[in-house]
N, C-alpha and C positions, 0 to 999 in steps of 0.2 A: 504494500500500500504506499502510495506517495505521501511523504510528509508535506505539510503546508503550514504557513504562518497562521497562528490562531487568529480568528476574527476579533474585531474590536469587541470588548466586553460590553454588557448592557449599560446604557446610560439613561438618565431621565430624559424623556422626550420633552423638549421645551421650545419656546420661541424666544430668542433666535436659536441658532443651532446649539446643540449640547456642548458644554464646556469640555475642554481637555482634548479636543481633536488636534491633529497635527498642525492645522492652520493656526491654532491658538498658541502654539509653543514658540518661544524665541530662544536666542542664545542664552544659556544659563550663566549665573554667576559661578565663579570657580568653586568647586567643592573641595573642601579640605579633607585630608586623610582622617580616619576615625581616631578619636582619642576618648578615653574612658570617662564618660559621664561628667562633663564639665558644665558649660552654660546650658546646653541641651542634654537630653539623657544620654546621647551617644557620640557627642563630638563638640568641638568648639564652634564658635560663630564662624560663618563662612568668611573666607578671606576675599575681600573685594577691593577694587580700587575705583576711583571716581570715573575713569574712562571705560570701565567695563559696561557692556550693554545690559540693559534691564528691560523687562517687558512692561514695567509699571513704574511711574515716577516715585512712588512711595513704598515699593516692595522691599522688604528685607528677607533675604532668602533663608529658609531653614536648611542647614547643611545636610547633605546626603553623603555618607562615607563611601569611599572607593577602596577597592582592594589594593594591596601594595604592589602587585605585579602589573603586567600590561592590562589596560582596560579592555574588558570584553564588551560585546554588544549590549549585554544586560547592564553592565556598569555604566555604559554611556547613556542608556535610556534613563537610568535612575539619576545620573548627573544632570539630565535635561529636565527633570521634574521641578516645577516651581511651586514653592509653598511659602505661605506667610502665616505665622501663628497669630490668631486673633485675640488671644488671651495673654495673661502675664507669663513671663518666662518660667520655665520649670526650675525648681530649686536644685541646688547641687546635691548629689547623692555620692556618698563614699562607695567606690566601686567594689571594694573587697567583699566577696560573699553574696553579692546581689543575684537574685534569680533573673533569668532572661525569659520574658514571655513574648511570644510572637502571635499577633492576630493575623490569620490568613484570610484575605478578603477576595472572593471570586469575581472581582470587578476591576475595571481599569481605574486609573488614578482619580479622574474627576468624580466618578460615581462613588468610589471608596470613601471620599471625604464627606459624603452625604449619608453614610451608614451610621446613624445616630448611636445605636447600641455599642458596637465595637469602638467607635471613636470616643464616646464618653468614657468607656472603661480604659482605653489607651491613655486618655488625659488623666484619669483618676490615678492610675498606677504611677505615672511619671510626675504628677503634681504632689503626691502625698509623701512627705519625708519619712513617715513611719511605716510605709509599705516596703518591705525588703526586696524590691524588684524593679526592673525597668521594662518598659513595653516597646515593641517594635511592630512594624507592619510589613507584610509580604502580599503583593498584589498579583492580579492576572496581567502581567506586563504585556505591552503590545508586541514585544519581540518573541514571546513564547511560540513554540512550534507545536501544532496539533497533528497527531497521527492517530486516527480512529478516535477513541474517547479520551486518549491521554494527551497531556501537555508536557513539554520538556523545554529546557533552556537551550538557547543556541550554543552549539559546540560542546554541550554537555557540562557546562560550568555549573557549580552548585546553585541551587535556588536560594536566593538571599533576600534580605529585607531592605527597605529603603535606608534604614539607619545604620546598618552594619554589613560588612562583607562576609561575616560569618554565616555558614549555611543554616538554614532554618532547622534542619534536623538536629542541630546541636543545642537547640533551645531547651530549657527546663520544662516549659509549658507551652502548648499551642492552643489557641482559641479559635473556634470556627463558629460563625453566626449563620443560622439557617432561617431565611425569611419565609420560604414556601416549602411545604411538604413535597411538592412535585420536583424539587431540586435536590433531594437528599443524596442522590448519586454523586453530586459535585464534591462531597466529602472524600470519596474514593480518589477522585482526580487530584484534589489538593494534597492528600497524604502521599500519593504516588509521586507527585511533582516534588514534594519536599524530601522524598526518600525516607519516609516514616512508615513502618509496617502498618497496614490498614487495621488489623484486628488487635484489640487490646491484649489478648493472650500472647500475641507474637512480639509485643514490645518488651524490651529488656530494661528493667529498672536501672537507672543510672546511665544507660546508653541512649535510650529513646525518651522523648518528652511525654509528659502527661497530656492527654488530649481532652479538651473541654468543649462542649457545645452549648448553644443557647439560642434564644429567640423563638418567635411564634411558629416557625416551621417545625419545631420539636415539641409542639403541644402533645403529640404522641411520640415520645422518644424511642419507643421499642424497636422500630426498624433499624435504628443505629445503635442498639444496646450493646452489640458485640464489637463496635468500632469506637465508641466514645467512652472514656474512663469516667467522666463526670458530665452531668447536664445541669446547668444553672436554670432554675425555674423562677420566672418573674424578673424583677430588677436585681442585677447582680452586684451593685456597688458594695454592699456589705458582705455578701457571701464570697465574692471573689477576693476581697481583701483578707478575709479569714482563711480562705484556701491558700493564698500566697504565704501567709504567716505559718500555716501548718506544713506546707511543702518546704519552706526555708528551714524550719526547725528540724524536720526529718532529714534534710540534706546535711545540715550541720552535725547531726548525730551520726550520720553515715557518710563521711566525706569521700570515701572511695566509692566505686560503683555500687549502687544499691542492690539489695537482695530481695527476692520474692517475699520473704516474711516481712521485711521492712515495708515494702510496697503494700502488702495486705493490711498491715497495721495503719498505714497512712490512709488507705481507702476507707477503713472503718472510722477513722477520725473525721474524714471529710463527709461521710454519710450522716454524721450527727450535726453538721452545720446546717442551720435553717436555710432552705432554698436550694440545697444541693442534692441531686439524685445520682447515686452511684449504681448503675445497672448491674454490674457484676455481683453485687451483694444481694440480689433478688433472684429468686428461682421461679421460672415460669413452668407451668404444666399446660402444654399445648392442647388445643381442641382440634379434632379432625377437620381439615379443610381451611382452618384459619381461626385466629382468636385464641384465647386462653381459658382454661377451666379454673386456674388459680395462679396468683402471682404474689409472692410474699418474701419477706427477708430470710436470708439463710442463717442469721444469727440474732439472738435476742438483743445484741448490742446495736442493732440497726433498726431505725424507726420504721414502723409499718406503713406510714404515709409521709409524703413530702408536701409541704405547703409553699406556694409561690410567695415570694417576698416583694412587698411594695413599700416604698419609703415616702415620708412626708417631704414637703417642699424644702424644709430646712435641712433635710438630710441629703438632698440631691445637689451635686456640684453643678457649676455653671454649664459645663459641657453637656449636661443632660438636656439643656434647653437651647443651646446655641452651638453651631458647628465650630470646633476649636481651631481649625486650620482651613485656609482657602488656597486655591491655586490661582487666585486673582480674577477668575471669570465669574464665580458664583459663590455665595455663602447663604446660610439659612438659619432658621430658628424654629423651635417647637413651643409656641405660646401655651398650648394645653397638652396634657397627657391624659388619655382616657376620654370618656364621653359621659355626659350627664344622663344619657338614656341607656337602657339595658335591653335592647332588642334581643330576642331569644336566639337569633341566628348569628349574632355578631360577637366577637370577643373583645371589641374595643371598650365595652362597658364593664369588663371584668376588673381591670385595675381601678383604684379610686381616682376620681376626677381631681386633677390638680392644675393650677395655673402658674405660669412663670411670673416672677417678680417683674413689674413694669420697668423699674430703673435698670435692670440688667439688659432688657431688650432695647431700651432707648440708647444706652451707652454702646451697645453692640452696633446699632445702626450708625451711630456717629463714627465708630471705628471703620465701618465699611465705607462711609463717605470719605474718611481720611485716606483710605487706600484706593478709592475710586473703583470699588467692586461693582460691576454693572448689572448683576442679576441677584436679586434678593428673593429667597424662597421662604415662604411661610408654610411649613410642613405641619399641617394639623388636619385631622379628619373632620373637625368641627370648629373651624376658626371663629365662627359667629358666636361661639360660647365663651370666648375670651372676654372677660369683663372690661378690659382696657383696650379693646380693639380700636376704638376711635382715636385715642391718643397715639397708639402705635401707627395707625395709618396716616395720621397727621405728620408724624416725624418722617415717615417714608415719603409722603408727598413733598415735604420741604426738601428732602434730599433730591428727589427726582426733578423738582423745579430748578434747584440750583445747578444740577448737572446739565439740564436742558439749556440754561442760560449760558453755560460754558461750552455748548455744542456737543454734549455727550448724552446718550440715552441710558436710562436706568429702567430695567424691567422688573416688575414684581410678579411673582408666581405664587398663587394661593391654592392650597389644598381644598378638598371638598368642604361644602357647607350644607347645612340643613335649610331647605327652602322655607320652613316655617319660622326660621330665625332671621330671615332677611328683612331689613328695614330700608326705607328710603335714605336715611342718613348713611347707612352702611354702603349702599350702592353709590351714593354721591362721593363718599370718601374713597372708595375703590377706584372709581373712574377718574378721579382727580390725580391718581398715581401716574396716569399716562398709559404706557404699555403694560398690560397685565394679562394673565392667562392661567392655565391649569398645569400642574406639575408634570404629569406622566403621560401626556398625549401630544403627539406631534400633529399639528392642525394643518391638513392640506386643504385649506379653504381660502378663498380670495377675500382680501380686505377685512380680515377679522379685527374687530375693534376691541372686543372684550369677551371673556369666556366665563360662564357660570356653570358650575357642576352641581347637579341635583341627583339624588339617589332615591327615586320612588320605590325601588326594589321590585314591586309588582304593580300592574295596572289596575288590579281589582282591589278596592278599598277594604273589603272584608278580609281578604287574604293578608293584606298589610297589617291589619289589626290583629289577626290571629298570631302572627309572628312577633307581636309586641311593639311594632313601630307606631308612634303616635302622630306621624305626619299625614294629615288628612288632605283630600283633594282641594278643599276650600283654601287651605293654607298655601298649597302649591300654586293655585290659581292667583291668589293674592300676590305671591312672590313674582309671578310672571307679569302681572299688571305693573308692579313696581319696576321690573326690568324694562318693560315697554315705555313707561313714563320717563325713565332715566335716559333712554335714547342712545346709550353707549354700549349696550349688550347686544351682540348679534350672533353669538354662538352659545348654545346650551348643550351640555353633555349630560346624558341621562344614563344612569346605571340601573339595569334590571337583572333579576335572577330568573333562570329557567330550570325546569326539572325538579321543583320542590314538591314534597308531599303536600297534598291539598290542592294542587294546581289542576286546572281543567284545560282542555283545548282552547276554549273561548278566552281564557285568561292570557294565553300566549299571543293570540291574534290581537287582543286588546292593546298590547304593547305598541303595535303599529299605529292604531288609532290615537293612542296617547301621544306619540311622537308627532304625528301630523297636527294634532290639536295644539301642541306646544308651539309649533312654528306659526300657526294661525294666530295664537294669542299674542305672540311677540310683534306681529304686524308688519315689520319692515320686509321689503322684498329681498334683501340680502341676508336674511336670517338663516342660520345653519343649525342643524340638529345632528348630534353624534349619539348613536345608541350603542352602548357597550353592554353586551350580554355575558353574564357570568353563570356558570353552572352552579347549582346549589351543591355545596359541600358541607356536610355536618362537621362542626368544629369541636374537637375535644375540649371539655371544660364549659360548654354551653348547654342549655336545655335541648338543643337539637342534636346532640352528639350521637344518639342512637338511631336517628331517623334514616330511612332508606334513601339511597341515591339512584339516579338513573344512569344507564349506560351512556358515556360521553358521546358515542356515535349517534345515539338517538337524540340527545340534547342538541348536537350540532345540526341535525336535520330540522329540529324545531327552530333553531336560529335562522336557517334558510327560509323557513315558512314566514318568519317575522319579516325578513328582508323582502321577500316577494310581495307581502301584503303592503309594506310601506311603499314599494315601487308602484303597486296597483293603485293605491290611494292618492299618491302624489303625482303620478305620471312620470314617464321616463325622463323627461327633460328636467323637471324640478328635482327628481330623485338624484340624478347625476350631479346636479349643481349644488344641492343644499342638504343632502342626507348622507350619512355614512353609518353602516351597521358593522360592528366588530365583535368577534368572539374568539376565545382561546382555541389553540390547536388541540385536537383530540388526543394526540400523543401525550402531551403534558397532563391532560386531565385523567387519562388512564393511569398514569403513574400516581397522580394525587389520590385517586380512588383507593389504591392499596396502601400507599404510604401514610395517608392521613388517619388510618384506623387499623393498620396491620400490626402483627406481632414480630418477634425477632427474626423469624424465618424470611420475612420480606426483605431484610437487609441482604441476606444471602442471595435472594433472587436478583436484586439490583447488582450485586457483585458479579453474578454469572453473566448478566446482560452486558455489563460494562466490559468484562474480560473478553466476551465474544465479539466485541466491536460493534454491537448493535447501536444504531443511531438513536439515542434516547430522546432526541428532540422530535423525531419522526416515528416514534414507537407505535406499532399497530396493536390492536387488541389481541390478534392471533399470536403475535410474538410474546406478549405478556402472559397470555393464558398458558402457552406452552412452557414458558419459564417457571410459572407458578406451579404447574402440574408436576414438574420435576422435584419440587420440594413438598409435595403433598398438599398444596394450597389450591383453593377454588376461587376464581375471580368473582363469580356471582355471589359468593358468601360475603364478600366485602361490600357488595351493593345493598345487601338486605337490611331490613330493620333489625338492630342488634338487641335482642331480648336477653342476651347472656347476663347472668348475675355479675360476672367479673369481666370488665373490659381490658384490653391490652394495656391501657394507661391507668390501670386500677390504682397504683400507688399515688398518682397525682389527682385522682378523680374525687371531687367534692361536690358534685352537682346533686341537687335534691331529686331523688327518683320519682317522687310523686309529681313534681312539676313536669318532668319528662313525659310521664304517662298521660297526664292531662292534655299536654300539647299534642301528643301523637293521636289521642282519641278525637280531639276536635278537628284535626287536619284530615283524618280518615273519614269522618262524618261529612265534611265539606266535599271531599273528592268523590264520595259515593253518591252525593245528591246532585247528580248531573241531569 
């Protein structure tokens, strides 16, 4: 098989073009050789002279260490990465005995800086004098070569971090963040790239790093239970700090290569840290075809259940709310964490709702203006719930207007909002920003003035209500009237769910009627409507976690029906000019079906497919069914309603069973009453 350069990793789709492309890069400031933990965690300040070219008049480069030998292609790419720290410098740490933690991010440089969880923890480790560790980052660099499912470095040089030429495999701890269950196989790719044995049992204490996973893609961690040593549940600021202290203590007690007994004792200590799940210390009893009959601790010293950890605003560091580093093209903030509403299908309402301190965000905007960062991202599922949004938007407006007076454009990109929380004042404040839009969609529409994202989820009000969403048609209509009166909104993006229990054929077709009605209510001839269709996926930890799923191939056909009806209602000409219907590829959804609710055997299935060179981005149901069958697993069993007393994620499950049953009964009754 011919090797080829790995494609550019995913980046947020924005207007203008996503940051970090080759066109955005300029000649870097000279990178200094690595020195141990001086002004930055891994090197001194970059050595620059006044005549060296810079991409930005106020940028101070964060140094990237080079190897001592001839520079490789990978070294050169890292030397060309531009970064400016947006927060205070990291304190000096005495290098002797510090642990080395590497966050492996399966994205390119620009997108990696927007990964809030890993970047917040990276900042925490390096900013905390009492944490006996330094943190580094290893990315999916542009120069990596793809062959089949594997990635490798050019010329076989060791896979390294931005901050240090030392190989990733020599780290004490490796952290991997999983955003989506359908991407769990990327863990195999990252571990192979780093030269770290995939399975926990094959890693030698003292020679190989401890591998930690986290984020919402591991809501069901069992498919990766044989590959991850530890899984952080919830917010890891406190649990990671405790983990690093325990690992540091264990390493100090055994300065030579560790021993299996020492590792076993360490894992037991880690299992008692609130918010840490250590899969190897729990024994599953598998059910035929998939799932478990039981899952419990192997020792009385190990807790029977693990509870997610969530922290108060005062316990969270600044980097939890603002991106700590920018490449000069974009930076962002998280004004709110969680959601005030608790829709039964959504996990955003699981963490407590918290709001960022306004002074922190205002000072951050001032810093972005000082650096002339042209794109500001407000990454929030429900920005309209931020109580200080008007003051925040006013500060952004002032920045945008001053930039415009100097001949520069500032773009503000805002995450999703609830239609029932839109006000005229909010729309006026947003439109005064100038150029604004939505974070994760590249808009192929002409003359887009402004974009509003609304998530009705279903077109039928009673189905919306059954799933616990309080957004009524009247409130959405009122929001659309405000958009029309404002005159600066010409694109509405609508999120809908397909294939949910309780859904009828008429509900699916009603999505098309809904979209056409939205365009009519906005009134302007250049109004555009984007319809994003998502398959219903029960999320572990929510009241929907046991509900049945539909075959993704069937759901994709439903999406085609919605598209055809929109075209029929709008006419071919208007449809081509003003509508777009999007849905996920079925291969990704087939993987998510089994990974979002599978047991430990699913990880072995992923490994088989990965090793066979199967294109997991284009995976067919037949390929997956065949691979599952080899491990005694039944694909359809993962689609069914899960009445099992014990779920694969039993150790983490705290959902009220009565609430689950009541929801399932109500949905079944609606679906039957056709």
